Structures are given as structure tokens and as C-alpha cells.
N, C-alpha and C positions, 0 to 999 in steps of 0.2 A: 625842916622842922623835926624837932626831937620828940619821939614817942617813947614813953617809958615802957618797961617790960610789963608793968602791972596793967597798963591800958591795953596792951596787946592780948594779954590773957583774958581780959574781959570780952574782947571781940570774939575770940575763939569760943568762949563759953556761950555767948549769945547765939552764935551760928549753930552750935550743936543743939542748943535748946530749940531753935526754930525747926531744925530737921527732925527733932524728936516729936515735936508737936504735929508736924505734917504726917509723920509715920503713924502716929497714934490716931489721927483723924482717918487715915486710909484704912487702918485696921478696923476702926469702928464702923466705917462705911461698908466695908466688905462683910463684916459680921452682920450688919443690919440687913443688907440685900440678901445675904445667905439665909438669914432667918425668914425674910419675906418670901424667898423662893421655896423654902421648906414649907411655909404656911400655904402658899398657892398649890404646891405639889400635893399636899395632904388634902386640901379642899377638892382638887380635881379627882383624887382617888375616891373621895367620898361620893362625889357626884357620879362617878363611873359605877361604883358599887350600887348606887341607887338607880342605875340605868338611865340617868339623865345625861345622855351622851353629848348633847349640844353644849351644856354648861361645862361638862367634864373636858371636852376638847378645847373650848374657849379658854378655860382656866389653865389647862395644861399648856396651851400655846403661849399664854403670858409667862408662865413659869419657865418655859423652855427658852424664852427670850432673854432670861437672866443667865449670863454665862460665867458669873464670878466663881461659882462652885458647881461641881457635878454632884447630883443627888437623885436618889430614887432607884426603883427596880427597873433594870434594863429591859426585861421582857414586857413589862407593863408600859414602859415608855415607848417601845416600838409600836405597840397596839394603838396608843394615842397619836403617835406621829403619823400612822396610816390614815387616821381620821382627818388629821390636818391636811394631808395631801389631797384627799377627796374634796374637802371644802375649797381648797385653793383652785383645783381644776374646775369645779362647778362655778365658782365665782368668775373665773376667766371666761368660760363659755357664756355666762350670763351677760358679761360686758360686751362680748362679740355679738351676741344675739340682739342686744339693744341697738347697736350700731347698724346691723344688717336690716332690722325691721324698719328703722328710720329711713334707710336708703332704698327699701324695697328690693334688696339684692337677693334674688332667688338662689343663685349659685352659692353664696356664702351661707344662706340659711340651710341649704342642703348639707353643706359641710358641717355646720353646727349640729344639725339633726343627726347626721351619721356619728359625729363625735360623742354626742350625748348618749345615743343608744349603744354605742360601743362601750362607753364607761359603765352604763347601766348593766349591760350584759356581763361585763367582766366582774363587777362586784357582786352581782346576783349569783354568778357561778361559784363564787367563793363559799357560798352557803353558810356565811357567818351572820346570824340574825342581827347582831349589833351593827355590823358594817352596812347591811341592807337597810336597816332602820335609819342609820345615820345619813346614808345617801338620799333616802326619800325625804328626810326631814330638811336637809340643806336645800334640795331641789325645790321643795314646796316653799321654803322661806324665800328663795330667790325667784319664785314663779317661773322657773326656767321651762319646765315641760309644758305648762299651760300657755306660755307665750309662744312656744314653737307650734303647738297645736293650733292656736288661734291664727297664727300667721298663715299656715298652709290651708286651713279651711277658708279663710278670707281670699287667699290666692286662687283657690278653685272657683269660688263664686265670681271673682273678677274675670278670670279666663273664660268661663262659660258666658258671661255677659258680653265679652269682646266678640266671641263667636256669633252670638245672636245679633249683635250690632252690625257685623259685617253683612249678614244675610238681609237684615232690615234695610240697610243703606245700599246694598248691592255694590259694595266696594270691598275688594279682596287683597289689597296691597299688604296690609299688616296682618300677618298670621302668627304673631309671637305666642298666641294662646296655645298653639300646638306644643311648643316646647314647655310652656308653663304647666299645662295639664299633664304632660308626660312625665315631668320632673317631680310632681307631687308624690310623696311616698305612698306605697300600696295600702298602708293601714287606713288612710283616709277615704279609700274606696271600699274598704271592707275586705281587703286581701288581693293577692296577685291576679287570680282568675276574674274576680269581679271588676278589677280595674281594667283588665284587657277587654272584657265585654262592654263596659261602660264607654271606654274611649273609642272602640270600634263603632258603637252605635252613634255616638256624638259626631265623630269625624266622617263617617259614611253618609249620614244624613246631611251634614254640612256640604260635603263635596258634591253630592247628587244635586242639591238645590243650586249650588254655585255653577256647576257644569251646565245645567239646563239653561240658566240665565245667560251664561257666556256664549254658548253655542247658538243661542237665538239672536243675540245682539252684538256679539263680537266677531272679529276676524279670526282666521285660522291661527296666525302667529300670536294673537292675544290669548286665545284659548290654550294653545300648547304651552306658551310661556308661563301662564298662571298655574296650570296644572303641574308644570315642572318645578316651579317654586314650592308648591305644596309638597310634592314628592321629596324634594331635597330636605324640607323641614321635617317630614316624617322620617326620612332616613337618618337624619342627625339625632332624632329622638328615639331611634331604634324601633320604629313602628313600621310593620309591613303593610303598606296601603294597597293591597291587591285590587280592591274595588276601584280605586282611582286609575290604576294602570289599565284595567279592563275598559273603563269608560273612555280613556284617552286613545287606546288602540282601536277601539270600534269606531270612534269618531274620525280618526286619522285615515283609516282604511276606506271609509265611505267617501270622504272628501277627495282622496287621491284617486280612488276608482272613478269618481265622477269626472275628474280632469282627464283621465286616460280615455274614458269612453268618448268624451267630446274631442279627443285628439288636440287638447289645448296644452301645447308644450310649455309656453310661458307660465301658465297657471300651475302646471305640474312642478316646474322647477322651483317656483316660489314656495309651494307646499313642501316639497322635498327638502329645500334648504332650511325652512323653519323647523321641520321635524328632526332633521339630522342634528340640529343645534342642541337638542335636548336628549341626545342618545345616552348621556350619563345617567339618566333616571329610567331608561327603558330596559326591558328584559333583554337578556343576551340573544334570545330567539324572537325578536320583535317581528310580528307578521307584517306590520306596516313598513318597516325598514326593508324586509325581504321583498315586498311589493315594489318599493322604490327601486331597489337594485335590479330586479327583473326587468322593469320597464326601461331603465337606463341601458341595460345590456341589449334590449331589443332595438333601441334607438341607435346604439353604436353599430349594430349589425346593419341597420337600414342605411346608415352613412357609408358603411363599407360597400353595400350594394350600389349606392350612388357612384362611388369611386370606380367600381368595376364596370359600371355602365357609362363611365366618362362624364357623368353629371357632377363635375367637380364643384361647381358653385353651390349646388344644393348640399353636397357632402360637407363642404367647409362651413357653410352657414349652420348646419346641424351640429357639427363638432363645436363650433363657437358657442352655440346656445348651451350645449351640454357641459361646456367648460366651467359653468357656474357650479356644477356638481362633481365633476371628475376632471382631472388634469388631462385635457385632450391636446395640449400644445404639440406633442410629438405626432399625434395623428393628423393634426392640421398641417404641420410641416411636411409630412409624407404625402398628404393629398395635394398640397400645393406643388410639391416636387413632381408628382406624377402628372399633374395638370400642365406644368411647364414642359415636361417631356413629351406630352401628346400635343400641346399647343404652345410651341415656343414663343409665339407672338405675345403671350402673356407677359413675358419678360419686359417687353417694351411698354405694355400698358401699366404694369406695376411701377416702373421707374418714371415714366412720362405719361401720367393719366390724362393730362390736358392736351396732349398732342393729337392732331388729326393727320393721318398718313395717306399719301397719294398711292404709294406702292408698299407692299409688305411681302417679304419672303421668309421662309423658315425651313428648317431641316435639322439634320443631325450629323455629327462626326466630321465637321469641317473645321479647319484651322486649329485642331486639337481640342475642340469643344465636345461636350456631350450632345447638346442641342444649341441652336442659335436662332436668332430672328434679326432680320434686316428691315429697317423701315425708312422711308423717305417722306418727310413732311410735305404738306401741300400749301405752305404759306409762301409769302413773297420772297423770303430768304430760306429756301429749302435746306433742311439739315438731314444728313445721313446718319442714322443711328444703328449701331450693332450691339446686340445683347447676346452674351454667350454664357451658358452654364457649363462650368468646367467639370471634369470627372470627380474632383474633390468636393463638389457641391457649391463652390463659390461661383458667384455671377459677376462677370466683367461687363462694363458698359463703355463703349467707345462712340465718339461722335465726330462729325466733320461737316463743315459748311460746304455745299457744292457751288456756292456763288450767288450773290444777290441778283435777283431778276431772272435767274435761270428758269426755263420752262421745261421740266423733264417730260419725256414721252414714253420712256421704257426703262425698266431696271431689271438686270439679269445677272447671273453668275457665269463666268467664262473660265472653263477649265483650260481652253486653248491658250489663254493669256496667263495662266498660272499653273497649278497642278491639280490633279484629281481631288486630293484632300485639302487643297488650299487654293481655290480659284480666286480670280480677281472679281471684284464687284464692278460691273460694267453699266454705265449710265449713258443713255442716249437722250439728248435734249435739243431744243430748238437753237440753231446757231445764229450768229449775228452776220457773219460774212458768207457763210455757207448754209445749206439747209439744216445740217445737223452739227451738234457739238458732242463729241465722244470723250468720256472721262473714265479712267480706271482707278480703282481704289484697292489697296492691298492691306488686309487686316493682319496685324501681328499681335496675337493675344498674349503672348509671353512677354512682350515689351509694352503691352497696353497702348499700341499705336494703330491708328487708321490713317495710312498715308495715301495721298493723291500721287499716283505714279506717272500719269500722263493726262494730257488734255489737248485735244486737237479738233479742229473743225473740218468737215468734208462732206462729200455727197454720198458716201458709202464706206463701209468698214468691213473687212474680212480678215480672219486670223486662223492659221493652221496651228501655229505655236508661237512663242515669243520671238522666234527667229524669223518668222515669215508672216508679216502683217501687210495688208494691202489697204490703202486709203484712196478713195476716188477724189481727185481734185482737192487735196488738202491746202490749208493756208500755210504760208511760209514755204519752206523747201518742198519741192514736188508740186507746186501749184500748176494747174493745168495738166496734170499727169495722173495716170493710174500708177501710184508710187509704192515702192517697197519700203517698209520700215522694220526696224528691229527694236524690241523692248529691252532697255538696259536700266541700270539703277537710276540714271539721271533722267529717264523718260524715253520717248520714242526717238530713235535715231534714224535719219534718212539714209536708205541704202542704195537707192537708184530708181530709175524709171522703168516701169513695166510697159507702159504704152501711153499714148496721148489720150487725154480725157475728152470725150465728145459730149457736149451738153445736149439737152433735149432739142434745142434750136438747131444745132448742127445735125443731129440725127434726122430731124424733119427735112432739112435741105437735102441730105443724102437720099432719103426716101423719095423725095420729089424727083430726083435724078434717076430713080429706078433701082437704087440699092437700099435694102432694108438695114435697119440698125443692127439686126442680128448678123447679117452677112458682113457688115462693115467691121464688126468687132469679134466675130467668131475666131478669126485667125489670131488676133492680138490677145485673146483671153483663153487660148487653148491650154495654157499652163496655169491659169488662175486657180487658186485653191477653191475647195467646195464652198459655195455661198449658201448660207442658211436660208436665203430667200427662195432657193429652189427646193428646199426640203422642210416641209412643215414640221417634221419631227424635231428639228433643231431650234424651233422657236423658243426664245427665252434662255438658251444656253450661252449666248454671248459669242459663239463661234463666228457669227456673222450677224450684224444688225441690219435688217432690211429697211428700206424706205417705206414708211407706212403708205398704204393706198396704191402701191405700184409693185409689179413683179420685177424680176431682174432685167427684163427687156424694156421696162418703162411703161408697160400697159397697166391700166387700172386693175387693182386687186380687190376681191371681195373681203369684207370683214370676217375673219375666221372666228367661229364659235366653238365652245367645248363640245365633246361628244354627247349625243343624246339631247342636246339643247337646241341646236340650230333648227331642227325639224320637229320640235316637240309639238304635240297636238294639244297639250294642256297648259294652263297657266302655271307659272313657277314662282314660288315664294322667294322673296329677297330679304336677307337677314343683315343685321348690323355687323356681324363678324362671321368667320369661317366655321359655322356650326349652328345646329338648330336650337342650342341653348341660348343663343343671342336673340335679341328683340327683332321681330319682323318689322322691316321698314318699308316694304312695298311689295308689288307683285308684277311680274312680266307676263303679259297676255300671250295666248297661243301664237306662235310664229312671230313673236316680237323680235326686233333687231337690237342687239346689245353691242357695246364696245368692251372688250376684255382689257383689264388694267394689269392684273397679276394673278398668280395662282398660289395656293397654300393648302397642303394636306388634302388634295382632292377637291378643293373648293376654288371657285373663280371669283375674283373681285371684278365687277362689271359696272358700266355706266349705262343707265337706261333713262332716256328723256331728261338728262341733266342730273339724275339722282344716282348715287353710288350705293352699292350693296354687294352681298355675297350670295352666290347660288351654287348648288351642288351639280355634279356631272350627271346625276340621275334625276329626271323630272319628278 
């Protein structure tokens, strides 16, 4: 399409005309706003000169919002700008106060109170009458100070009402009024000193009434916990509640002293635990806590005396009770260790508390142990148990069945069959083919083994050493002989015949022909090792196991009793274990006859009229 040059010039002219009109409108608009700003500015100056600061600041603020031109006296403008800043700050505080009052937010109201009085103090200090007057006028228009005052006066009444309500209902869980009353600024009490006196009077009266009620109707933990909660609230509010601490300390000392006087340890422990739980609110030199510590120390010393007197059960029981207040686990372990050292049979009772033992032996320094205990159960399938406390404190337990249906009659240790520090455990039981069954057991604590090294039946057994063992009429090799044996790893090995074995029947026939059993066997036994049946001092060592009820020549033997017991003129108490700390289970009358089963630590396990028990060597 062809456009003429004339038409093009018209378009250019029209565009320029539009731009001119826009520019003219802009100039007119700016001139108009400039004239309006000048007018406002002059009005504000007039108000200011009339000391009408509210209208002056309001008009100036409008004029200052027009930024198209800069106009006016800079020094005067700065003065009015300062008033605008005051107004904006007070309006912001007023909005915050309205929100805090609606939510009953004490903390925010305190911040607003501090902010308001901080502003007030700052502007008053400037000592410019116009500034102070303007601040007061804006505050009054916003009702800021009156709203703050009204809030705190109302908060004081509400808090005092909550305090009285607690006392009336005798419920003390909610004590938020402490923080509320403490937070109310001093001016509402008439000053700092008056506030302190007023709060002390209020809180002291409240605590005395509450404490009297709780001590009359509540338990010790309830009283102390309630008092502690109050003291924590006072501490958070920076109030030194010495009156409540004094009440609490006096009450605690009286209750604790009463438990001590009655020697009621469980009650004392309960009181001490409850009081120690509130130590965070107690004085550093609490007399009640010192009283608790002193009594605990005295009880610990008492437990130590029990240990020294070998009354271990009492000591451990006391330590365990005190463990609720002090960590006595180490002391308990030490007492138990000493108890085991003095009564090794405890090792068996601790491990096998449900077992009843026919024989028990104990001692020290055998098989590499510190102390040991050997026990043989009295059930139909007797078990041999060995408990050994090692030098490092560890305890080893070994066990071995001696055979179902075996009826043991004696248990002893034999150095002759082993070594001085590692004897064999020697068991004599009722035999099936012979009168006796003899069994030897070798403990190996380092390999944790309790091995049966031999088992043989016979009519008698004697040993000088493992190389020289004599068995009367054994089963198997050597039957009908007084036979030599040697103990090797695989068991007893037959070495040869010592002499022919003469049964009691044969001895009777020889006696009828005029030759006694002693005469018949004197020559054949002239080289026989020493037989423990001839030496009561060897009883129980295992060097020679005698035939019960007979001497070495076959004549009846009297039941041997421990020293000072056989001819005792007084009745003797019989205990459940080897010590007077065990329960008394019976009594042996004067000159009563007993059967000795075993010996441990100077005590004898005996059987009297079918009942078993332990007696001491001293009546």
C-alpha cells in the first residue's frame, strides 16, 4: 500500500502533539501537588506556632508524604519528624497491648510496660516541653498508659484471689499466682520496699496455712514435694522464701529423728529418698541432709562390724537396704567374697540353692583355688559338685555323677592318691559284689574337668602313694587276694598279690582251730602300709578307708564322736549349717549318740535319730 509523504507528516505531527499534552498534564499535576504540599506545610507551621502539636504533626505528616518537591525549613522539619516517630512508636505499643490484654499474656504485658516506660523516660529526659506534651497527648489519645495500669491492677486481684482459693479448697497444685504477683511492677504496690513487705506477708501466711494442713493430712513425700514446688516457683520469681525453708527443715528433722529413734530403717530410707530428691531447693548446709548422712554412715559402720564378726548375712542384708541411698554394690561384693572365703560351702548354696547335700567339705589352697567347697547330693542319683574361687576372683563350678543308685557312706580327700595341694576326692559307697565301692575323682580347675580316675569294689582300701595301693578282695583282677595296685592315667592297674584274702567266715574257722585272725595274718601283713583304721588321726584323709563298725581286726568299733562332744554333760544345739548364724533345727540331749557324716571349719555334720544337722566341737 502506498502512503504519501503528506500522510506520514500528519502522523508524526499527531504523535508529537500527544506527547506534548502528556507532558503538560504532568507538569500541571506536579505544580498542583507542589502547591498542595506548600499549603499543608504552611498550615502545619501555623499549628506548631499555636502549640497545637497534634494537628501540626498530623498535617506535617501528610505534607511529608508528598515527595514531588522538597520544601520547608530543614531544622523545623526535623522537629516535626521527631514527633511523628513518637506517635508511630506509641501506636505500635498500643496495638501490642491490645493483643496481650486479650490473651492475658503477662510476659508480653511486662515487655510492653518496660517499653512504654523506657520511651517515657527517654523523652522526659530530653526536657523539651513540646516533646513531653506531645508524648502525653498521644498516650492519652491511645489510652495506652491507662490500659497498662488497668491490666496489672486486675492481674493483682486475680492472683490474690487464686491464692485465697487454694487455701479455701485446700488444693495447692496450681501456684502460678506466685509468678504473677512477683511480676507485677513495683509501682502498683507503692514502691520496691512495700512490694517486698506485701509479698512476704502474703506468701508467708499462705505457706504456713498450707504446711499446717499438709503435715496433718499428707504423707512425708507429699509435704516435701509440695514445699519443693513452691520453693522452685519462688526461686524463679527471685523471692527468697526463708520462712518456707525453715518450716521444711524443721518438719524433716522431726520425722527423720523419729524413724531413727524407732530404729525403723525402711521408714528412714523412704524419708531420706524423698528428702534427697528435693535437694535442689534446700540450703547448702541442710541440717536434715546432714542428719541423713550421719545415720547412713553409722549404718555402714554397723555393717562393717557385722562383717568383722563374720555375721555376713546381716551385713549383706543391711548393705542391700542402704543401697537405695548409697551405692553399696562394691561393699556387698566384698562382704560376699569374705563370706565365701570363711565359708566356702556358700559357693555351692549360691549356685545350687535347691540341692540337699549328704556330705560337704571345704577349705582353701587346693587345686590352685583360693577356697573351695565339695558337696555330694543325697538324692537317688548322687551328684558330686566342686565349687572353687580362684585367685582372680572368678568362681568355677564342676560336677560329676557318681552313678545312679549309689549309696555313699563317706567322702574325703586323699593326699596319698594325689598331691598335697591337689588331692583326689575319695568316695566310699555301698558295693554290689563287695561290701564297698571305692571311687576316686581328680579335679582339674585349669581345664574345668572333674574326672573319675578309678572305681573298684572291695572289702578294704589302703594307699601310701599312687604307686602303692592295697585293696582287699577286689572285683576283677586280684579277686580273693589282698592285692597291690598302681594308679595310672587309665585307672587302677593290678600289680600283684600281697596275700590271700581271708573272709570273716574263714577267720572264724581259724579261730575255732585255735589260731586267731591276728596270728593268721600278722606275718602276711607285716609289710602292709599304715591303715587309717588303726589311727583315728587319719580319719577322713583318704589314706585308708576303714570298714564302718569294725576295727582292722574285724571286731566291732564304737561310733567315734568329735572332741568335747561324746562325753558332754549338757544338751547341744544342732544347726542347719556350719555356724550359729544358721537356723537351729534340733537339739542333742546330754550323752546323746550321734553319727558323724562330715566336718567343715571346725563343725561336724551329724545324724541324730534320723535328723541331720551341724554341731560345734565345743558344747
